C-alpha positions in Angstrom: 0.0 0.0 0.0 2.8 2.4 0.8 4.5 1.8 -2.5 1.3 2.5 -4.4 0.7 5.7 -2.5 4.2 6.8 -3.3 3.7 6.1 -7.0 0.5 8.3 -7.3 2.1 11.2 -5.6 5.3 11.4 -7.6 6.0 14.3 -10.0 3.1 15.5 -12.1 0.7 13.0 -10.7 1.1 14.5 -7.2 0.6 17.9 -8.6 -2.6 17.0 -10.3 -3.9 15.2 -7.1 -3.3 18.3 -5.1 -5.3 20.3 -7.6 -8.1 17.7 -7.6 -8.1 17.6 -3.8 -8.6 21.4 -3.7 -11.5 21.2 -6.2 -13.2 18.6 -4.1 -12.7 20.6 -0.8 -15.5 23.1 -1.2 -18.0 20.4 -1.8 -17.7 19.6 1.9 -19.4 23.0 2.7 -22.9 24.1 2.0 -24.9 23.8 -0.2 -23.4 20.4 -1.1 -22.4 19.7 2.4 -20.7 16.3 2.1 -18.7 16.8 5.2 -16.6 13.6 4.9 -15.0 15.1 1.7 -13.2 17.6 3.9 -11.2 14.8 5.5 -10.7 13.0 2.1 -9.4 16.2 0.4 -7.1 17.2 3.2 -5.8 13.6 3.5 -4.9 13.7 -0.2 -3.2 17.0 0.2 -1.1 15.7 3.0 -0.1 12.6 1.0 1.2 14.9 -1.9 3.5 16.5 0.7 5.1 13.3 1.7 8.9 13.1 1.0 9.0 16.3 -1.1 11.2 19.3 -0.9 9.8 22.5 0.7 9.6 24.1 -2.8 7.5 21.2 -4.1 5.2 21.3 -1.0 4.7 25.1 -1.7 3.7 24.3 -5.3 1.2 21.6 -4.4 -0.2 23.7 -1.6 -0.6 26.4 -4.2 -2.4 24.1 -6.6 -4.7 22.9 -3.8 -5.5 26.5 -2.9 -6.3 27.3 -6.6 -8.8 24.5 -6.6 -10.0 25.3 -3.1 -10.8 29.0 -3.6 -11.4 28.9 -7.4 -14.5 26.8 -6.7 -15.3 27.8 -3.2 -15.3 31.6 -3.7 -16.4 31.7 -7.3 -19.2 33.8 -6.0 -16.8 36.8 -6.1 -17.1 36.8 -9.9 -20.9 37.2 -9.5 -20.5 40.1 -7.2 -18.1 41.9 -9.5 -19.7 41.1 -12.8 -23.4 40.9 -12.2 -23.7 43.6 -9.6 -20.4 45.5 -9.8 -20.9 46.3 -13.5 -17.5 45.0 -14.5 -17.1 43.3 -17.9 -16.5 39.5 -18.2 -12.8 39.7 -18.7 -12.2 42.3 -16.0 -14.4 40.3 -13.5 -12.6 37.1 -14.3 -9.3 38.8 -13.9 -10.1 40.4 -10.5 -11.5 37.0 -9.3 -8.5 35.2 -10.5 -6.3 37.7 -8.7 -8.2 37.2 -5.4 -7.9 33.4 -5.8 -4.2 33.6 -6.6 -3.7 35.6 -3.4 -5.7 33.2 -1.2 -3.8 30.2 -2.6 -0.7 31.5 -1.0 -1.9 30.5 2.4 -2.0 26.6 1.7 1.2 27.1 -0.3 3.1 28.7 2.6 1.5 26.1 4.9 3.1 23.3 2.8 6.5 25.1 2.7 6.4 25.8 6.5 5.7 22.2 7.4 8.2 20.7 5.0 11.0 23.2 5.7 11.0 23.3 9.4 9.5 19.9 10.4 11.2 17.1 8.4 9.9 14.5 10.7 9.3 10.8 10.3 6.1 10.2 8.3 3.6 9.5 11.0 4.8 12.3 13.2 4.7 14.7 10.2 1.1 13.5 9.3 -0.2 13.7 12.9 1.6 16.6 14.5 3.1 19.0 11.8 0.5 19.0 9.0 -2.7 19.4 11.1 -1.2 22.1 13.3 0.2 24.0 10.3 -3.2 23.7 8.7 -4.8 25.4 11.7 -2.2 28.0 12.0 -2.5 29.2 8.5 -6.3 29.2 8.7 -6.0 31.5 11.6 -3.5 33.7 9.7 -5.8 33.9 6.8 -8.5 35.1 9.1 -6.3 37.9 10.4 -3.9 39.1 7.6 -5.1 42.3 5.8 -8.4 42.5 7.8 -8.9 38.7 7.4 -10.8 36.3 5.2 -11.7 33.1 7.2 -14.0 31.8 4.5 -13.9 28.0 3.9 -12.2 27.2 7.2 -12.5 23.5 7.3 -14.3 23.5 10.8 -17.4 25.0 9.2 -17.9 21.9 7.1 -18.3 19.9 10.2 -21.3 21.8 11.6 -23.6 18.7 11.1 -20.9 16.2 12.1 -19.8 14.9 15.5 -16.8 17.2 15.5 -19.0 20.2 15.9 -19.2 19.3 19.6 -15.8 20.9 20.0 -16.9 24.3 18.9 -18.3 25.5 22.3 -14.9 24.7 23.8 -12.3 25.8 21.2 -14.3 27.5 18.4 -14.1 26.8 14.8 -10.3 26.7 14.8 -10.5 23.9 17.4 -12.8 22.0 15.1 -10.5 22.7 12.1 -7.6 21.2 14.0 -9.4 18.0 14.9 -10.8 17.7 11.4 -7.3 18.0 9.8 -6.0 15.6 12.5 -8.7 13.1 11.6 -7.6 13.4 8.0 -4.0 12.5 9.1 -5.3 9.5 11.0 -7.0 8.3 7.8 -3.6 8.3 6.1 -2.1 6.3 9.0 -4.9 3.8 8.7 -3.8 3.2 5.1 0.0 3.1 5.7 0.7 1.6 9.1 1.0 -1.9 10.2 -1.7 -3.8 12.1 -0.8 -2.3 15.5 -0.6 1.2 14.0 -4.0 0.8 12.3 -5.6 -0.2 15.5 -4.0 2.9 17.3 -5.3 5.2 14.6 -8.7 3.7 14.6 -8.9 3.9 18.4 -7.9 7.6 18.1 -10.6 8.4 15.6 -13.2 6.7 17.8 -12.0 8.6 20.8 -12.0 12.0 19.0 -15.3 11.6 17.2 -17.0 9.8 20.0 -15.8 12.3 22.6 -16.9 15.2 20.3 -20.3 13.7 19.9 -20.7 13.5 23.7 -19.5 17.1 24.1 -22.3 18.1 21.6 -24.8 16.9 24.2 -23.6 19.3 26.8 -25.8 22.3 27.5 -23.3 25.0 28.0 -25.8 27.9 28.6 -29.1 28.1 30.2 -32.6 29.5 29.2 -33.3 33.0 30.4 -37.0 33.9 30.7 -39.7 32.8 28.3 -39.1 32.3 24.5 -39.7 35.4 22.3 -41.9 35.7 19.3 -39.6 36.9 16.5 -39.9 37.7 12.8 -37.2 38.4 10.2 -38.3 40.5 7.3 -36.8 39.7 3.9 -37.7 42.4 1.4 -36.2 40.8 -1.7 -35.4 44.1 -3.5 -33.1 43.3 -6.4 -29.6 44.6 -6.0 -29.4 46.1 -9.4 -32.4 48.5 -8.7 -32.1 48.8 -4.9 -30.4 52.1 -4.8 -32.3 53.8 -7.6 -34.1 56.9 -6.3 -37.4 56.0 -7.8 -37.2 52.7 -5.8 -36.9 54.3 -2.4 -40.6 54.8 -1.5 -41.5 51.3 -2.7 -38.8 50.0 -0.3 -40.0 52.1 2.7 -43.6 51.0 2.1 -42.7 47.3 1.5 -40.8 46.9 4.8 -43.4 48.9 6.8 -46.3 46.8 5.4 -44.6 43.5 6.1 -43.7 44.6 9.6 -47.3 45.7 10.4 -48.4 42.1 9.6 -46.4 41.0 12.6 -47.2 43.7 15.2 -47.4 42.0 18.6 -44.3 40.0 18.1 -41.5 40.7 20.7 -38.8 41.4 18.1 -38.8 42.0 14.3 -35.5 42.3 12.5 -34.8 43.9 9.1 -31.6 43.1 7.1 -28.5 45.2 6.6 -29.3 48.4 4.4 -33.0 47.5 4.3 -33.7 51.2 3.8 -31.8 53.0 1.1 -32.0 56.4 2.8 -29.9 58.1 5.6 -31.3 58.1 9.1 -31.6 61.9 9.1 -33.8 61.9 6.0 -36.6 59.8 7.7 -36.0 60.3 11.4 -38.9 62.7 12.0 -41.3 61.1 9.5 -41.2 57.4 8.6 -39.1 56.3 11.6 -41.2 58.4 14.1 -44.4 56.8 12.8 -42.9 53.3 12.9 -41.6 53.9 16.5 -45.0 55.1 17.7 -46.7 52.1 16.2 -44.1 49.7 17.6 -44.5 51.0 21.1 -48.2 50.9 20.9 -48.0 47.2 19.9 -45.2 46.3 22.4 -42.8 45.4 19.7 -39.1 46.2 19.3 -37.5 46.5 15.9 -33.9 46.2 14.8 -33.5 47.6 11.3 -30.6 48.3 8.8 -29.9 51.7 7.4 -27.1 54.1 6.9 -26.3 57.0 9.3 -24.5 60.2 8.2 -22.5 62.4 10.5 -23.3 65.8 8.9 -20.4 67.5 10.8 -17.6 65.1 9.9 -19.2 64.1 6.5 -18.7 60.4 7.5 -21.3 57.8 7.1 -21.8 54.5 8.8 -23.4 51.1 8.0 -25.6 50.6 11.0 -28.4 48.6 12.7 -30.8 50.7 14.7 -33.2 49.7 17.6 -36.7 51.2 17.1 -39.7 50.9 19.4 -39.6 50.2 23.2 -35.7 50.6 23.2 -33.6 52.9 21.0 -29.9 52.8 19.9 -27.4 52.2 17.1 -24.8 49.7 16.3 -22.2 51.0 13.7 -20.4 48.3 11.7 -16.8 48.0 12.8 -15.2 45.4 10.5 -15.7 46.7 7.0 -15.4 44.8 3.8 -12.7 46.1 1.5 -14.2 47.1 -2.0 -17.7 46.5 -0.5 -18.1 48.8 2.5 -15.1 51.0 1.5 -12.4 51.3 -1.3 -8.7 51.0 -0.2 -6.7 53.7 -1.9 -9.9 55.3 -3.0 -8.2 58.5 -4.2 -6.5 56.4 -7.0 -9.0 53.6 -7.6 -12.4 55.5 -7.8 -13.3 56.4 -11.3 -11.1 53.7 -12.9 -13.9 51.1 -13.2 -17.5 51.0 -12.2 -16.8 48.3 -9.6 -14.9 50.9 -7.5 -17.8 53.3 -7.5 -20.5 51.0 -6.1 -23.3 52.7 -4.0 -22.5 53.1 -0.3 -18.9 51.9 -0.7 -17.4 54.7 1.4 -18.4 53.7 4.9 -16.3 54.6 8.0 -15.4 52.1 10.7 -17.7 52.3 13.7 -16.2 52.7 17.2 -14.5 49.5 18.6 -16.4 49.9 21.9 -20.1 50.2 21.5 -23.0 49.6 24.0 -25.1 46.6 23.2 -28.6 47.3 21.7 -31.5 46.4 23.9 -34.6 44.7 22.4 -37.6 42.8 23.8 -36.2 43.4 27.3 -32.7 41.9 26.7 -29.3 42.9 25.6 -28.6 41.9 22.0 -25.3 41.3 20.3 -25.6 42.7 16.8 -23.3 42.2 13.8 -23.6 43.3 10.2 -23.0 40.9 7.2 -19.3 40.0 7.0 -18.7 40.5 10.8 -20.5 37.3 11.4 -17.6 35.2 10.1 -15.2 36.4 12.9 -16.0 34.4 15.9 -13.5 36.3 18.1 -15.4 39.5 17.4 -18.8 38.1 18.0 -18.0 36.9 21.5 -17.0 40.5 22.6 -20.6 41.2 23.4 -21.0 38.1 25.5 -22.0 36.8 28.0 -24.1 40.1 28.5 -26.1 39.5 25.3 -28.9 37.1 25.6 -29.4 36.9 21.7 -27.4 37.5 18.6 -28.7 39.3 15.6 -27.0 39.5 12.2 -28.3 41.7 9.4 -27.0 40.9 6.0 -27.2 42.2 2.4 -26.2 39.1 0.4 -28.1 40.1 -2.8 -24.5 40.8 -4.1 -24.0 37.1 -4.6 -27.0 36.0 -6.6 -27.6 32.2 -6.9 -24.2 31.1 -5.8 -22.5 29.2 -3.0 -22.1 32.3 -0.8 -25.5 32.6 0.9 -25.4 28.9 1.9 -21.8 29.2 3.2 -22.7 32.3 5.2 -25.6 30.5 6.9 -23.2 27.7 7.7 -20.9 30.2 9.5 -23.8 31.8 11.3 -24.7 28.3 12.7 -21.1 27.9 14.0 -21.5 31.3 15.8 -24.6 30.1 17.5 -22.9 26.8 18.6 -19.7 28.6 19.7 -21.7 31.0 21.9 -24.6 29.0 23.0 -27.0 31.6 21.8 -29.8 31.9 19.3 -28.8 33.8 16.1 -31.5 35.7 14.2 -30.1 36.2 10.7 -32.1 38.6 8.5 -31.0 38.9 4.8 -32.2 40.9 1.9 -33.1 38.0 -0.4 -32.3 34.9 1.5 -31.2 32.8 3.4 -32.9 34.4 6.5 -33.0 32.0 9.5 -33.7 31.4 13.2 -30.8 29.4 14.5 -30.8 27.8 18.0 -28.0 27.5 20.4 -27.0 24.1 19.1 -26.5 25.6 15.6 -29.7 24.0 14.2 -31.9 25.9 11.9 -35.4 26.3 13.5 -37.0 28.3 10.6 -35.6 29.7 7.4 -36.7 31.5 4.3 -36.6 30.5 0.6 -34.2 32.5 -1.5 -35.3 35.3 -3.9 -38.7 35.7 -2.4 -40.4 38.4 -0.4 -40.8 36.6 2.9 -41.2 36.9 6.7 -39.6 34.2 8.8 -41.6 33.7 12.0 -40.8 31.6 15.1 -39.5 31.6 18.7 -36.1 32.5 20.0 -35.0 31.6 23.5 -32.9 34.1 25.3 -30.0 32.5 27.1 -27.5 33.3 29.8 -24.0 31.9 30.7 -20.9 31.4 28.7 -19.3 28.6 26.8 -15.6 28.0 27.3 -15.0 29.6 23.9 -16.8 32.8 25.0 -14.5 33.1 28.0 -11.2 32.3 26.3 -11.7 32.8 22.6 -9.0 31.6 20.2 -6.2 31.9 22.7 -6.2 28.3 23.9 -5.8 27.0 20.3 -3.1 29.5 19.5 -1.2 28.7 22.7 -1.4 24.9 22.0 -0.1 25.5 18.5 2.8 27.6 19.6 3.7 25.0 22.3 3.5 22.2 19.8 5.7 23.9 17.3 8.2 24.9 20.0 8.4 21.3 21.2 8.8 20.0 17.6 11.7 22.4 16.9 13.3 21.6 20.3 13.0 17.8 19.6 14.6 18.4 16.1 17.6 20.2 17.6 18.0 17.5 20.3 17.9 14.8 17.6 20.5 16.7 15.5 22.7 17.1 18.5 22.6 13.4 19.4 23.3 12.5 15.8 26.3 14.7 15.9 27.5 13.3 19.1 27.3 9.8 17.7 29.4 10.7 14.8 
C-alpha cells in the first residue's frame, strides 16, 4: 500500500492530485455539504506533501489553494460582474487575482511544514501537518483584515466534531478535522498495530466530540420570544435607484405591520436606502409610535450620516420600546469601502458602487436592547469572525445579524454564510437571528440548528420563537487563545526535539 501511495504522488501525478483535492474541498461545505469530503481532500493534500522538498510542497499547496478557492469563492465573480458592473474579462481577472492571493496560504503552509519539520512520516502527518493547517487558517482570518472563509471547521457543523466548537471555536474544530484526515492516512499506511491505534484515536475523538455536543453550556433566560425576520427581496441592481426608495420604505413597513405584537422584528442590513436623518422625523417616528403601541421592538438596517464630519456608517438601529445604534466595525474592502480610493475610484464602475465609502464604527459600543434583553448585533461580514462576536458576551442574551447578500446571486455564498452563522450560534450557546435581503434568513438555535428559514429570492417573513439564554461557553470566555497557545507549544516542542535529535546524531558521529 505504501509503494502504491508513493507512486501516485510522484512528479506531475502528485501535482494533479493536489489540484483535484482542492477542487473537491468546497463540496464539503454548503450547499453540497458532504462533510466527509473535507477529510478526504485534506488527506490527499497531506499525501502529496510526503517526501517532497519545501519548494514542491509550496507548489502543491498552491495548486490545492487554486482549486479550493477557485471553486469555493467563485461567487466573487458574481458580485463583481453581475452587480459590480465589470465586464466579463475584468471580473474574471479580478476574481483570479483574489484566488491567486488566497492560494498563497496553503502554499506557505506546505512550505512551512516541509521546511521546518522534516519528521518521520507518522509524526509529520499527525503533528506537523494538522497544526500547520490550523495556524494558516488563523493567519488567513487575520492578515489584511482577514478572510476566514472556507475554514474546514465550518464543514463539520452537522458532524460529531462540531461538539468541540463551544470549547475551542471553529479553529479547534479545524484542527481536529485535519488531525482526523491525518489519521486516515495512518490507517492506510501503518502496520496492524498502527492501524488499531489510529482507529482507536478516531473513535475517541469523534465519540468524545459527539458526547460534548450533548452538553448544555448555557441556560434559558425567561420565556421564548416571538420573533420575525423581514426579507424584502429588493433586487440589488435596482435597490439604490431613487425611484425605488418609496417602494422599499412601504414594503418593509407593510410586512412589519403584519407582525405587530411579536416581541422582536429584524430587518436586514441596508434594508432602507435612505440616511437616518432623512426619515428620522417622519417614517421612523411613525414606525416607532406604532411599535411602542404594539409592544414590539425592531432592529433595522440603514445608513447613518454624521453631517459634521461628513462620514457615514453602516448601521443597525433599535426602534420601538428601546432605542440605539450599532455601527459596523469590521468593514469589507471594496464593499463597504475602497482602499486607496483616491487612486481607484473612477477607474472602473466596480470601485464606484453605491455606499462603498463607509467609515469604521467605534471599537467599543454599547449593546442594543430589544424585547427586554441585551442583543449582540453584527452586520453581514462581521458574522464570520467568531473572536469579534464573543466580545458582546455573556451580556447579550441573543445574537442578531443583518446581511445584504443580494450581491452574490444564486451562488454558494448565501449557503456558506448561513453555515458560518450556525457555527457562531454553537460557539456562543446563543440563538442567532439572521435577517438577509433576499435569503437565506434563518432562526438558529443555540445548538446551531436551523429552526426556521426563508426561501431564496422571495419576499418573505420568517416567524418563530427565540429563547434568550445566559451563561458562557468556554469559547466565549477564552476565545481563540487556547488553540493558539497549544499550536505555539507544539511547534516549539517539535523544533526543540529536532535540535536534540541533530545534537545526538552529531555526538554519535
